[in-house]
C-alpha positions as CSV (number, residue, x, y, z in Angstrom):
1,M,0.0,0.0,-0.1
2,G,2.9,2.3,0.8
3,L,4.3,1.8,-2.6
4,K,1.1,2.7,-4.2
5,R,0.7,5.9,-2.2
6,Q,4.1,7.0,-3.5
7,R,3.3,6.3,-7.2
8,S,-0.2,7.8,-7.1
9,P,0.8,11.5,-7.0
10,V,3.4,10.9,-10.0
11,R,0.9,9.3,-12.2
12,S,-1.6,12.1,-11.3
13,D,0.9,14.7,-12.4
14,L,1.7,13.0,-15.6
15,D,-1.9,12.7,-16.5
16,T,-2.6,16.2,-15.7
17,M,0.3,17.3,-18.0
18,M,-0.9,15.2,-20.8
19,A,-4.5,16.7,-20.3
20,V,-3.2,20.1,-20.4
21,Q,-1.1,19.6,-23.5
22,K,-4.1,18.2,-25.3
23,Q,-6.2,21.2,-24.4
24,L,-3.6,23.7,-25.4
25,R,-3.0,22.0,-28.8
26,L,-6.7,22.3,-29.2
27,N,-6.8,26.1,-28.3
28,L,-4.0,26.6,-31.1
29,R,-5.8,24.5,-33.6
30,L,-9.0,26.3,-33.1
31,W,-7.3,29.8,-33.0
32,G,-8.5,31.9,-35.9
33,T,-11.8,30.1,-36.3
34,T,-13.8,31.5,-33.1
35,K,-15.8,34.6,-33.3
36,N,-13.5,36.4,-30.6
37,A,-10.4,35.6,-32.8
38,G,-12.2,37.3,-35.8
39,E,-13.1,40.4,-33.8
40,R,-9.5,40.8,-32.6
41,I,-8.3,40.4,-36.2
42,A,-10.8,42.9,-37.5
43,S,-9.8,45.5,-34.7
44,L,-6.0,44.9,-35.3
45,Y,-6.5,45.5,-39.1
46,S,-9.4,48.1,-38.9
47,V,-8.2,50.2,-41.8
48,E,-7.6,47.1,-44.2
49,R,-10.8,45.7,-43.0
50,Q,-12.7,48.9,-44.1
51,H,-10.8,48.6,-47.5
52,L,-11.8,45.1,-48.1
53,E,-15.3,45.8,-47.1
54,E,-15.6,48.7,-49.4
55,L,-14.2,46.7,-52.4
56,M,-16.7,43.9,-51.9
57,T,-19.6,46.1,-51.1
58,R,-19.1,48.0,-54.4
59,T,-19.1,44.8,-56.3
60,L,-22.1,43.3,-54.5
61,S,-24.3,46.3,-54.2
62,L,-23.3,48.5,-57.3
63,G,-22.1,45.8,-59.8
64,E,-18.6,47.4,-59.8
65,S,-15.8,44.8,-60.7
66,N,-12.5,45.1,-58.7
67,S,-9.4,43.0,-58.1
68,A,-6.8,43.2,-55.2
69,L,-4.1,41.2,-53.5
70,V,-3.8,40.8,-49.7
71,L,-0.2,40.3,-48.8
72,A,1.2,39.3,-45.4
73,A,3.5,37.0,-43.8
74,R,2.0,33.4,-43.2
75,G,0.0,33.2,-40.0
76,T,-0.6,37.1,-39.9
77,G,-4.3,36.7,-40.2
78,K,-5.0,37.1,-44.0
79,S,-7.9,34.4,-44.3
80,S,-9.3,35.2,-41.0
81,L,-9.6,38.9,-41.9
82,V,-11.3,38.1,-45.1
83,K,-13.7,35.6,-43.4
84,T,-14.5,38.3,-40.9
85,V,-15.3,41.0,-43.5
86,L,-17.7,38.2,-45.2
87,E,-19.5,37.5,-42.1
88,R,-20.0,41.2,-41.5
89,L,-21.4,41.6,-45.0
90,E,-23.6,38.6,-44.3
91,V,-25.2,40.4,-41.3
92,L,-25.7,43.5,-43.0
93,G,-27.5,41.6,-45.9
94,T,-25.1,42.6,-48.5
95,L,-23.6,39.3,-49.1
96,S,-27.0,37.8,-50.0
97,K,-27.0,40.0,-53.2
98,G,-24.2,37.8,-54.7
99,M,-22.1,34.6,-54.4
100,V,-18.7,33.7,-53.1
101,V,-16.2,31.2,-54.7
102,N,-13.3,30.1,-52.6
103,L,-10.4,28.6,-54.2
104,S,-7.1,27.3,-52.9
105,G,-3.9,27.0,-54.8
106,L,-3.1,24.0,-52.6
107,L,-6.2,22.0,-53.8
108,Q,-7.0,23.4,-57.3
109,T,-3.6,22.6,-58.8
110,D,-4.6,23.2,-62.5
111,D,-7.2,25.4,-64.2
112,R,-9.3,22.2,-65.0
113,L,-9.8,21.5,-61.3
114,A,-10.3,25.3,-60.7
115,L,-13.0,25.4,-63.2
116,K,-14.8,22.4,-62.0
117,E,-14.7,23.9,-58.4
118,I,-16.1,27.2,-59.5
119,T,-19.0,25.3,-61.4
120,R,-19.7,23.4,-58.3
121,Q,-19.7,26.3,-55.9
122,L,-22.0,28.3,-58.3
123,K,-24.3,25.4,-58.4
124,L,-24.2,25.2,-62.3
125,E,-23.4,21.5,-62.8
126,N,-26.7,21.0,-64.5
127,A,-26.4,23.9,-66.9
128,T,-22.9,22.7,-68.1
129,A,-23.7,18.9,-68.2
130,D,-24.5,18.9,-71.9
131,K,-22.3,21.6,-73.1
132,V,-19.0,21.4,-75.0
133,F,-16.8,24.4,-74.8
134,G,-13.9,25.3,-77.0
135,S,-11.8,27.2,-74.5
136,F,-11.5,28.1,-70.9
137,A,-12.6,31.6,-71.5
138,E,-15.8,30.3,-73.2
139,N,-16.6,28.0,-70.3
140,L,-16.1,30.9,-67.8
141,A,-18.2,33.3,-69.8
142,F,-21.0,30.8,-69.8
143,L,-20.9,30.4,-66.1
144,L,-21.2,34.0,-65.5
145,E,-23.7,34.4,-68.0
146,S,-25.8,32.0,-66.4
147,L,-26.0,34.2,-63.4
148,R,-27.7,36.9,-65.2
149,S,-31.4,37.4,-64.5
150,G,-32.0,39.6,-67.6
151,S,-29.8,42.6,-68.5
152,K,-26.2,43.2,-67.7
153,E,-27.2,45.5,-64.8
154,T,-29.1,42.6,-63.2
155,S,-26.2,40.0,-63.2
156,K,-25.6,38.3,-59.8
157,P,-22.1,39.5,-58.5
158,V,-19.5,36.9,-57.7
159,V,-16.7,37.5,-55.2
160,F,-13.7,35.1,-56.1
161,I,-11.2,34.4,-53.0
162,L,-7.9,32.9,-54.3
163,D,-5.9,31.6,-51.2
164,E,-2.4,30.7,-52.0
165,F,-2.6,33.0,-55.0
166,D,1.0,32.6,-55.8
167,L,0.4,28.8,-56.6
168,F,-2.1,29.9,-59.2
169,C,0.8,31.7,-61.0
170,H,2.4,28.2,-61.8
171,H,-0.7,27.0,-63.7
172,R,-0.3,26.6,-67.4
173,N,-0.2,30.1,-69.4
174,Q,-2.0,31.4,-66.1
175,T,-5.2,31.1,-68.0
176,L,-7.6,31.1,-64.9
177,L,-5.9,34.6,-63.7
178,Y,-6.1,36.0,-67.0
179,N,-9.7,35.4,-67.7
180,L,-10.7,36.3,-64.1
181,F,-8.8,39.7,-64.3
182,D,-10.0,40.3,-68.0
183,V,-13.5,39.9,-66.9
184,A,-12.9,42.2,-64.0
185,Q,-11.3,44.9,-66.1
186,S,-13.7,44.8,-69.0
187,A,-16.7,44.8,-66.9
188,Q,-18.2,41.8,-68.7
189,A,-19.6,40.7,-65.3
190,P,-19.7,42.3,-61.8
191,I,-16.9,40.1,-60.1
192,C,-14.4,40.9,-57.4
193,V,-11.1,39.0,-57.6
194,L,-9.3,38.8,-54.3
195,G,-5.9,36.9,-54.1
196,L,-4.2,36.1,-50.5
197,T,-0.5,35.2,-50.5
198,C,2.6,35.5,-48.4
199,R,4.7,36.1,-51.4
200,L,5.6,39.8,-51.5
201,D,6.9,39.5,-54.9
202,V,3.9,37.7,-56.5
203,I,3.4,40.6,-59.0
204,E,6.8,39.4,-60.6
205,L,5.2,36.0,-61.1
206,L,2.4,37.1,-63.4
207,E,2.8,37.1,-67.1
208,K,2.8,40.4,-68.8
209,R,-0.7,39.9,-70.4
210,V,-2.1,38.9,-67.0
211,K,-0.3,41.9,-65.2
212,S,-1.7,44.4,-67.6
213,R,-5.3,43.3,-66.5
214,F,-4.8,43.4,-63.0
215,S,-5.8,46.5,-61.0
216,H,-2.4,46.5,-59.1
217,R,-4.3,47.2,-55.8
218,Q,-2.4,45.7,-53.0
219,I,-3.4,45.5,-49.2
220,H,-0.5,44.8,-46.8
221,L,-1.1,43.5,-43.4
222,F,1.7,44.5,-40.9
223,P,1.4,43.3,-37.4
224,A,1.7,45.8,-34.6
225,D,5.3,46.8,-33.7
226,K,4.6,46.9,-29.9
227,F,3.5,44.4,-27.4
228,D,0.1,45.9,-26.8
229,P,-2.9,44.4,-25.0
230,H,-4.0,42.6,-28.2
231,Y,-1.0,40.1,-27.9
232,L,-1.5,39.7,-24.1
233,D,-5.3,39.0,-24.7
234,T,-4.3,36.5,-27.5
235,F,-1.8,34.7,-25.1
236,K,-4.2,34.7,-22.3
237,Q,-6.9,32.9,-24.5
238,L,-4.6,30.5,-26.0
239,L,-3.2,29.4,-22.4
240,E,-6.8,29.3,-20.9
241,L,-7.8,26.0,-19.5
242,P,-11.4,24.9,-18.9
243,D,-12.8,24.8,-15.3
244,S,-12.7,20.9,-15.5
245,F,-9.0,21.0,-14.9
246,L,-7.9,20.3,-11.4
247,F,-4.7,22.4,-11.8
248,K,-4.4,25.7,-13.7
249,L,-1.0,25.1,-15.2
250,L,0.3,27.5,-17.7
251,C,2.3,25.3,-20.0
252,V,2.8,24.5,-23.7
253,C,3.6,21.4,-25.7
254,Q,7.2,21.6,-25.1
255,L,6.9,21.3,-21.3
256,S,8.0,18.3,-19.6
257,C,9.2,17.0,-16.2
258,E,12.9,17.8,-17.2
259,Q,11.8,21.4,-18.4
260,P,8.9,22.5,-16.2
261,Q,9.0,26.1,-16.9
262,L,8.4,28.4,-20.0
263,N,11.4,30.1,-21.5
264,G,12.1,32.4,-24.5
265,Q,13.5,29.8,-26.7
266,M,10.3,27.9,-26.7
267,F,8.5,30.9,-28.2
268,L,11.1,31.5,-30.7
269,Q,10.9,27.8,-31.8
270,A,7.1,27.9,-32.1
271,Q,7.4,31.0,-34.1
272,S,9.9,29.5,-36.6
273,L,7.5,26.7,-37.0
274,V,4.3,28.7,-37.6
275,A,6.1,31.0,-40.2
276,S,8.0,28.1,-42.0
277,E,6.8,26.9,-45.3
278,A,5.7,23.2,-45.4
279,K,7.9,22.4,-48.5
280,I,11.1,23.6,-46.7
281,N,10.3,21.5,-43.8
282,M,10.0,18.3,-46.1
283,L,13.6,18.8,-47.1
284,H,14.5,17.2,-43.6
285,G,13.2,13.8,-44.7
286,L,14.9,13.7,-48.1
287,S,17.9,11.4,-49.0
288,V,21.3,12.9,-50.1
289,L,20.4,11.9,-53.7
290,Q,17.1,13.8,-53.6
291,L,18.8,16.8,-52.2
292,C,21.3,16.8,-55.1
293,L,18.4,16.7,-57.5
294,I,16.7,19.7,-55.7
295,V,20.1,21.6,-55.9
296,A,20.4,20.7,-59.8
297,M,16.8,21.9,-60.2
298,K,17.7,25.1,-58.3
299,H,20.5,25.9,-60.7
300,L,18.4,25.1,-63.7
301,T,15.6,27.5,-62.5
302,T,18.5,30.3,-62.2
303,I,20.0,29.6,-65.4
304,Y,16.7,29.5,-67.4
305,E,15.1,32.3,-65.4
306,G,12.3,30.1,-64.1
307,E,11.5,28.3,-67.3
308,P,10.5,24.7,-67.0
309,F,12.9,21.9,-67.5
310,N,12.9,18.1,-67.8
311,F,14.5,15.0,-66.0
312,E,17.1,14.8,-68.6
313,M,18.3,18.2,-67.9
314,V,18.2,17.5,-64.1
315,F,20.3,14.2,-64.6
316,H,22.9,16.0,-66.8
317,E,23.5,18.6,-63.9
318,Y,23.5,15.8,-61.3
319,L,26.1,13.9,-63.5
320,K,28.5,17.0,-63.9
321,F,28.4,17.5,-60.0
322,S,29.0,13.8,-59.3
323,Q,32.0,13.7,-61.8
324,R,33.6,16.8,-60.2
325,R,33.2,15.4,-56.6
326,S,34.7,12.0,-56.5
327,S,33.9,11.7,-52.7
328,M,30.2,11.6,-53.6
329,Q,28.6,8.2,-54.4
330,S,27.3,8.1,-58.0
331,F,24.0,6.5,-58.5
332,E,22.7,4.9,-62.0
333,R,20.1,6.6,-64.0
334,P,17.1,4.4,-62.9
335,V,17.9,5.0,-59.2
336,V,18.0,8.8,-59.9
337,F,14.8,8.7,-62.0
338,K,13.0,7.0,-59.1
339,A,14.3,9.7,-56.5
340,F,13.1,12.3,-59.0
341,D,9.6,10.6,-59.4
342,Q,9.3,10.7,-55.5
343,L,10.0,14.5,-55.5
344,K,7.0,14.7,-57.8
345,C,4.8,12.6,-55.4
346,L,5.8,14.9,-52.6
347,E,4.6,17.8,-54.8
348,L,8.2,19.6,-54.5
349,V,8.2,19.2,-58.3
350,R,5.2,19.6,-60.5
351,L,4.3,18.9,-64.0
352,V,3.8,21.8,-66.2
353,D,2.1,19.9,-69.1
354,N,0.3,16.7,-68.8
355,S,0.3,16.1,-72.7
356,R,0.0,12.4,-73.7
357,G,2.6,10.8,-75.8
358,I,5.6,12.6,-74.1
359,Q,8.0,10.1,-72.4
360,R,8.2,10.9,-68.5
361,E,11.8,11.8,-68.9
362,Y,11.1,14.7,-71.2
363,Q,8.0,16.0,-69.4
364,L,8.3,19.6,-68.4
365,V,8.4,20.3,-64.8
366,Q,9.0,23.2,-62.3
367,L,10.6,23.2,-58.8
368,M,8.0,24.3,-56.2
369,M,10.6,26.5,-54.2
370,T,12.6,29.4,-55.0
371,P,16.3,29.2,-55.4
372,T,16.7,31.4,-52.4
373,Q,14.4,29.1,-50.3
374,V,16.6,26.1,-51.5
375,T,20.0,27.9,-50.6
376,E,18.5,29.1,-47.2
377,A,17.0,25.7,-46.2
378,L,20.1,23.6,-47.0
379,A,22.4,26.0,-45.2
380,H,20.6,25.2,-42.0
381,L,20.0,21.5,-42.8
382,P,21.9,19.1,-40.3
383,G,23.8,16.3,-41.7
384,I,24.0,17.5,-45.4
385,P,27.4,16.8,-47.0
386,T,29.8,19.7,-47.3
387,D,30.0,19.3,-51.1
388,V,26.4,19.3,-51.5
389,Q,26.1,22.5,-49.4
390,Q,28.8,24.3,-51.2
391,W,27.2,23.3,-54.5
392,A,23.7,24.7,-53.2
393,G,25.4,28.0,-52.4
394,S,27.4,28.4,-55.5
395,S,26.3,30.7,-58.2
396,L,27.0,28.4,-61.0
397,A,25.8,24.8,-61.8
């Protein structure tokens, strides 16, 4: 009995710690989805919120077409702010005058999928079931025309929200963006195109014909530069535990029996994880061969100024490197191609054209990371061979 009395408090503390960690993870996961979070985001970006609300209102109420980009660092609150504005317009009754189409560059990876999703959200599947369209523009024009209830002035407005906007720039010929911006500029139908991205240089990714039809209206979200009550209230809400907990412990997921107190390093580590790109984190699980292919594609992207390339070109760059570095193990062509194929499955590399009849070795692809991202990621990657790291940092392939 004495032995049980000694173990009971330890077991109770461990169970409590696990319960606290579970609740705090839930708080973090739900953050940004609650009403209070939306209100705080709206108050923090009051000027930007008003700008977005005016843009959408002019489209929904006056039939005026607009386009704009919301640019901010990842995790700043772009999506939450737009969601808050839409909820406010719904309360005011303005949103009922039109329709909202939500697209994501992570989900709609090509224009065909995007057009299919637009059709579904506009509930026009039956209208397009028996139609054969000659082009993307014709299909989109038919969808918007179907929303008209008479004259042009009585068309039903549509607000297009394009999350991860920079990924849509990698679609073939940027057909979706061209047609959406063209409709907005020419006022063929009342639409508002709103792109959300963390790429501050996203304008440079647009083709000339697309850029000429964009309004170049940009809304930047900058977090406050002082530790005001907003942040204190946010931390308080994230660290709040329900009354059902026996002990009100202030802890986060990193806390353990060996490290029972919060420190600044924990917050810095959490910040780096939240702000980091998912694709950069995926490099930690790649083999040395796959990292070599990433570096080869980084150099090809630089040499050909962002133009697509194929496996043969990548393999040629890899051979040049392996022949210069006798210390590196050289792999046979089938092994290299399999490693390259795995990078496509991980979506670190994407096909530019799915045309049939082209051998897989000659299909055009693009690296879904910028050369700068590759260089910075490999510079901090533990265990990477020195030769590969030097090759990644060099300016020549």
